[in-house]
C-alpha positions as CSV (number, residue, x, y, z in Angstrom):
1,X,64.2,-14.1,-32.4
2,X,60.7,-13.8,-33.9
3,X,60.0,-17.5,-33.9
4,X,60.6,-18.1,-30.1
5,X,58.3,-15.1,-29.3
6,X,55.6,-16.4,-31.6
7,X,55.9,-19.8,-30.1
8,X,55.5,-18.4,-26.6
9,X,52.4,-16.5,-27.6
10,X,50.9,-19.7,-29.1
11,X,51.6,-21.6,-26.0
12,X,49.8,-19.0,-23.9
13,X,46.7,-18.8,-26.0
14,X,45.1,-22.0,-24.8
15,X,45.5,-20.9,-21.2
16,X,43.9,-17.5,-21.9
17,X,41.1,-19.2,-23.9
18,X,40.4,-21.6,-21.1
19,X,40.2,-18.7,-18.5
20,X,37.9,-16.6,-20.7
21,X,34.6,-18.1,-19.5
22,X,35.5,-17.6,-15.8
23,X,36.5,-14.1,-16.5
24,X,33.3,-13.3,-18.5
25,X,31.1,-14.8,-15.8
26,X,32.7,-12.8,-13.0
27,X,30.3,-10.5,-11.1
28,X,30.5,-8.2,-8.1
29,X,29.3,-9.1,-4.6
30,X,26.5,-6.6,-5.0
31,X,25.4,-8.1,-8.3
32,X,25.5,-11.6,-6.8
33,X,23.2,-10.3,-4.0
34,X,20.7,-8.8,-6.4
35,X,20.7,-12.0,-8.5
36,X,20.1,-14.2,-5.5
37,X,17.2,-12.0,-4.2
38,X,15.5,-12.0,-7.6
39,X,15.8,-15.8,-7.9
40,X,14.3,-16.4,-4.5
41,X,11.6,-13.6,-4.5
42,X,10.3,-13.6,-8.1
43,X,8.3,-16.9,-7.7
44,X,6.2,-15.1,-5.1
45,X,5.4,-12.2,-7.4
46,X,2.2,-12.5,-9.4
47,X,0.5,-10.7,-12.3
48,X,-2.9,-9.2,-11.5
49,X,-5.4,-8.5,-14.3
50,X,-8.5,-6.4,-13.7
51,X,-11.3,-7.3,-16.1
52,X,-14.5,-5.3,-16.5
53,X,-17.7,-5.6,-18.7
54,X,-18.4,-3.3,-21.6
55,X,-21.1,-3.2,-24.2
56,X,-19.9,-3.7,-27.8
57,X,-20.4,-0.7,-30.1
58,X,-21.4,-2.9,-33.0
59,X,-23.4,-5.8,-31.6
60,X,-24.6,-4.4,-28.3
61,X,-23.4,-7.6,-26.6
62,X,-21.7,-7.3,-23.3
63,X,-18.0,-8.4,-23.5
64,X,-15.3,-8.7,-21.0
65,X,-12.2,-6.5,-21.5
66,X,-9.0,-5.9,-19.5
67,X,-9.4,-2.7,-17.4
68,X,-5.8,-2.7,-16.2
69,X,-3.1,-4.8,-14.7
70,X,-0.6,-4.7,-11.9
71,X,1.4,-6.8,-9.5
72,X,0.6,-8.8,-6.4
73,X,2.5,-10.7,-3.7
74,X,1.8,-14.2,-2.4
75,X,1.1,-13.6,1.3
76,X,0.7,-17.3,2.4
77,X,0.3,-20.9,1.4
78,X,-3.5,-20.5,1.7
79,X,-3.7,-18.6,-1.5
80,X,-3.9,-15.1,-0.1
81,X,-2.5,-12.4,-2.4
82,X,-1.7,-8.8,-1.4
83,X,-1.9,-6.0,-3.9
84,X,-3.0,-2.3,-4.2
85,X,-6.6,-1.4,-4.0
86,X,-6.4,0.8,-7.1
87,X,-5.2,-2.2,-9.1
88,X,-8.5,-4.1,-8.6
89,X,-10.8,-1.1,-8.2
90,X,-14.0,-1.4,-10.4
91,X,-13.2,-5.0,-11.5
92,X,-15.9,-7.4,-12.4
93,X,-13.4,-10.2,-12.4
94,X,-9.8,-10.5,-11.3
95,X,-7.2,-13.0,-12.7
96,X,-4.0,-13.9,-11.0
97,X,-1.1,-15.4,-13.1
98,X,1.5,-17.3,-11.2
99,X,5.2,-17.7,-12.2
100,X,4.4,-21.1,-13.7
101,X,2.0,-19.2,-16.1
102,X,-1.1,-20.8,-14.6
103,X,-4.1,-18.5,-14.3
104,X,-6.5,-18.4,-11.3
105,X,-9.7,-16.4,-10.7
106,X,-9.4,-14.4,-7.5
107,X,-11.9,-13.6,-4.8
108,X,-11.8,-10.3,-3.0
109,X,-11.4,-10.9,0.7
110,X,-11.0,-7.3,1.9
111,X,-10.1,-3.8,0.8
112,X,-8.7,-0.7,2.5
113,X,-8.9,2.2,0.0
114,X,-7.5,4.5,2.7
115,X,-4.2,2.5,2.7
116,X,-4.4,1.5,-1.0
117,X,-4.3,-2.2,0.0
118,X,-6.4,-5.2,-0.9
119,X,-6.3,-8.9,-0.1
120,X,-7.4,-11.5,-2.6
121,X,-7.6,-15.3,-2.5
122,X,-7.0,-18.0,-5.2
123,X,-7.6,-21.7,-4.9
124,X,-4.1,-22.7,-6.1
125,X,-2.3,-25.7,-4.5
126,X,0.1,-24.8,-1.7
127,X,3.1,-26.3,-3.6
128,X,2.6,-23.7,-6.3
129,X,2.7,-20.8,-3.9
130,X,6.0,-19.2,-2.7
131,X,6.4,-16.6,0.1
132,X,8.8,-13.7,0.7
133,X,10.1,-13.3,4.3
134,X,8.8,-10.2,6.0
135,X,11.2,-7.5,7.2
136,X,10.8,-4.5,9.5
137,X,10.4,-1.1,7.9
138,X,11.5,0.6,11.2
139,X,15.0,-0.6,10.4
140,X,15.1,1.3,7.1
141,X,17.5,4.2,6.6
142,X,17.9,6.7,3.8
143,X,20.6,5.3,1.5
144,X,19.8,1.6,2.1
145,X,19.7,-0.6,-1.0
146,X,16.2,-1.7,-2.2
147,X,15.0,-3.9,-5.0
148,X,11.6,-3.7,-6.8
149,X,10.0,-6.5,-8.7
150,X,6.8,-6.0,-10.8
151,X,5.1,-6.1,-14.1
152,X,5.6,-2.6,-15.6
153,X,3.6,-2.0,-18.8
154,X,2.7,-5.8,-18.7
155,X,6.4,-6.9,-18.8
156,X,6.4,-9.8,-16.3
157,X,8.8,-9.9,-13.3
158,X,10.9,-6.9,-14.1
159,X,13.6,-6.1,-11.6
160,X,14.9,-2.6,-10.8
161,X,17.3,-1.4,-8.0
162,X,17.8,1.8,-6.1
163,X,18.0,3.1,-2.6
164,X,15.7,4.5,0.0
165,X,15.4,8.1,-1.0
166,X,13.3,9.4,2.0
167,X,11.1,8.1,4.8
168,X,7.9,9.4,6.4
169,X,6.4,10.7,3.2
170,X,2.6,11.3,2.7
171,X,0.7,10.5,-0.4
172,X,-3.0,10.7,-1.3
173,X,-5.2,7.5,-1.4
174,X,-7.9,7.0,-4.0
175,X,-10.6,8.0,-1.4
176,X,-8.9,11.3,-0.5
177,X,-7.3,10.0,2.7
178,X,-3.6,10.5,3.5
179,X,-1.3,7.5,3.6
180,X,1.4,8.3,6.1
181,X,5.0,7.1,6.7
182,X,5.4,6.1,3.1
183,X,8.8,5.0,1.8
184,X,10.3,7.0,-1.1
185,X,12.7,5.3,-3.5
186,X,14.5,6.0,-6.7
187,X,14.1,2.4,-7.9
188,X,12.2,2.6,-11.2
189,X,8.5,2.1,-10.6
190,X,6.2,2.4,-13.6
191,X,2.5,1.7,-14.2
192,X,2.1,-2.1,-13.6
193,X,4.6,-2.1,-10.7
194,X,1.7,-1.3,-8.3
195,X,1.2,-4.0,-5.7
196,X,4.6,-5.5,-6.2
197,X,7.3,-6.0,-3.5
198,X,10.0,-3.6,-2.4
199,X,12.8,-5.7,-0.9
200,X,15.9,-5.0,1.1
201,X,19.4,-6.5,0.6
202,X,18.4,-9.5,2.8
203,X,15.6,-10.4,0.4
204,X,13.0,-9.4,3.0
205,X,9.7,-7.7,2.0
206,X,9.9,-4.1,3.4
207,X,7.2,-2.4,1.4
208,X,4.4,-2.7,-1.3
209,X,5.0,-0.4,-4.3
210,X,2.0,1.8,-4.7
211,X,2.7,5.0,-6.8
212,X,5.0,7.1,-8.8
213,X,5.4,10.8,-9.0
214,X,5.9,11.8,-12.6
215,X,4.4,14.4,-14.9
216,X,4.8,12.0,-17.9
217,X,3.4,8.9,-16.2
218,X,6.7,7.1,-16.4
219,X,9.4,6.6,-13.8
220,X,11.2,9.8,-12.9
221,X,13.2,8.5,-10.0
222,X,10.5,9.1,-7.4
223,X,8.4,6.1,-6.4
224,X,6.5,5.3,-3.2
225,X,5.9,2.1,-1.2
226,X,3.6,1.3,1.7
227,X,5.9,0.1,4.6
228,X,5.6,-3.5,5.6
229,X,4.8,-2.6,9.2
230,X,1.6,-0.9,7.9
231,X,0.8,-3.9,5.7
232,X,1.3,-6.2,8.7
233,X,-1.4,-4.2,10.6
234,X,-3.9,-3.9,7.8
235,X,-3.8,-7.4,6.2
236,X,-5.1,-9.4,9.3
237,X,-8.0,-6.9,9.6
238,X,-8.9,-7.3,5.9
239,X,-8.9,-11.1,6.3
240,X,-11.0,-11.0,9.5
241,X,-13.4,-8.1,8.7
242,X,-13.1,-7.3,5.0
243,X,-12.2,-3.7,5.9
244,X,-10.1,-1.7,8.4
245,X,-11.3,-2.4,12.0
246,X,-11.8,1.0,13.6
247,X,-13.5,1.5,17.1
248,X,-16.2,4.1,17.3
249,X,-17.5,6.7,19.7
250,X,-20.8,7.2,17.8
251,X,-20.5,10.5,15.9
252,X,-20.8,11.8,12.3
253,X,-18.3,14.4,11.4
254,X,-18.6,17.4,9.0
255,X,-16.9,16.9,5.6
256,X,-13.5,18.4,5.0
257,X,-15.0,20.3,2.0
258,X,-17.5,22.0,4.2
259,X,-14.7,22.8,6.8
260,X,-12.6,24.4,4.1
261,X,-15.5,26.6,3.0
262,X,-16.4,27.6,6.6
263,X,-12.7,28.1,7.7
264,X,-13.3,26.2,11.0
265,X,-10.4,24.9,13.1
266,X,-11.1,21.4,14.2
267,X,-13.8,19.0,13.2
268,X,-17.5,19.8,14.0
269,X,-19.7,16.9,15.1
270,X,-22.8,16.9,12.8
271,X,-24.7,14.1,14.6
272,X,-24.4,12.1,17.8
273,X,-25.9,8.6,17.8
274,X,-27.8,7.7,21.0
275,X,-26.6,4.9,23.2
276,X,-23.0,5.2,22.2
277,X,-20.0,6.7,24.1
278,X,-20.2,10.2,22.7
279,X,-23.9,10.6,23.6
280,X,-23.4,9.0,27.0
281,X,-20.7,11.5,27.7
282,X,-22.9,14.4,26.8
283,X,-21.3,15.5,23.5
284,X,-23.7,17.3,21.1
285,X,-23.9,17.7,17.3
286,X,-25.1,20.5,15.2
287,X,-28.7,21.7,15.1
288,X,-30.9,24.3,13.5
289,X,-32.4,27.2,15.4
290,X,-35.8,28.8,14.9
291,X,-34.6,30.8,12.0
292,X,-33.2,27.7,10.2
293,X,-29.6,28.6,10.8
294,X,-27.1,25.8,11.6
295,X,-25.7,26.1,15.1
296,X,-22.6,24.1,15.8
297,X,-22.3,21.9,18.8
298,X,-19.0,20.3,19.8
299,X,-16.0,20.8,17.6
300,X,-13.2,18.3,18.1
301,X,-9.8,20.0,18.3
302,X,-7.7,17.4,20.1
303,X,-7.7,13.7,21.2
304,X,-5.2,12.9,24.0
305,X,-2.1,14.7,22.8
306,X,-3.0,14.7,19.1
307,X,-4.3,17.8,17.3
308,X,-7.3,17.1,15.2
309,X,-7.6,19.5,12.2
310,X,-9.7,17.4,9.8
311,X,-11.5,14.0,9.5
312,X,-8.3,12.3,8.2
313,X,-6.6,13.2,11.5
314,X,-9.5,11.8,13.4
315,X,-9.7,8.5,11.4
316,X,-5.9,8.0,11.5
317,X,-6.0,8.4,15.3
318,X,-8.8,5.9,15.6
319,X,-7.1,3.3,13.4
320,X,-4.4,3.0,16.1
321,X,-6.9,2.3,18.9
322,X,-9.0,-0.8,19.9
323,X,-12.4,-1.2,21.6
324,X,-12.0,-0.7,25.3
325,X,-9.3,1.9,25.0
326,X,-9.9,5.1,27.0
327,X,-9.4,8.5,25.2
328,X,-9.7,12.1,26.2
329,X,-11.5,14.3,23.7
330,X,-11.1,18.1,23.8
331,X,-13.8,20.2,22.0
332,X,-14.9,23.8,21.6
333,X,-18.6,24.6,22.1
334,X,-19.9,28.2,22.2
335,X,-16.4,29.5,22.7
336,X,-15.7,27.3,25.7
337,X,-13.3,24.3,26.0
338,X,-14.8,21.0,27.1
339,X,-13.2,17.6,27.8
340,X,-14.8,14.2,27.6
341,X,-13.3,10.9,28.8
342,X,-14.6,8.1,26.6
343,X,-14.2,4.3,26.3
344,X,-14.1,3.2,22.7
345,X,-16.9,0.8,21.5
346,X,-17.0,-2.0,19.0
347,X,-18.2,-1.1,15.5
348,X,-21.9,-1.5,15.1
């Protein structure tokens, strides 16, 4: 009886062996989705190197050294690259390395430190530049799958996966402003991931990775990304003006540090510039009396239906407006409430 059983096993072995490669190459639908997104999106992810000048300790010659590195995203076929402002901050020269390993010097087109975004341009041929389709960050929900691609610790085009952990977060920008409506994710984001894409399961760009929250400096499961809808608003302004385009009313505000010391509610106007909407409407700034004491003029406490507690509130409100828009400003002056209807002007 042993010989027929052995013969049956031998006859089955070639069938099992032939099926082994198919079995070993099997992957789940989710894995196939992740692999496909990586293959399509990674050619649009670039390595950004920030170089600065330093005097040698031994020869006193000035030499160029890497100051840091991060990630960028090809924005269009004209060579525009989007990355974080903090990735290129303080650079004397910026190098972009494409997926084909070619290196290109980058020109800074515009920066928005208050949004931690920057736009660069390289002179690479259009056929070497790949783009990622843009999504809509308003469609995001907590629990949705996300994929991050970047260059953590200089390791090129590394992929990590996770979910949207929270929406509507606030993080601090390098200039002290608040970046609002930020995406929180548990996809591993480490130093070097900054400026890279956050993608949804359709392979669409839904955010630009910008920061991690970690006492150790490494990924601790809390990363942040600027939503693509914010990027859509900022990038065209940086291309056209080199900075955020914000209409003006012609005032100078007191600093937040001074406000915190004086414990004042609202934002005092320090100076009103003649010939601009605030001055034309009759708003007044601070002044000194005969004893040299500072006397406050108008203190902005509200614009339309938005409470204004600090200069960040004021600037964030103005960033949503355009020249020609009409706004209603509510102030306190000498204990009395005043209201001023203004039409926003073009930046000078």
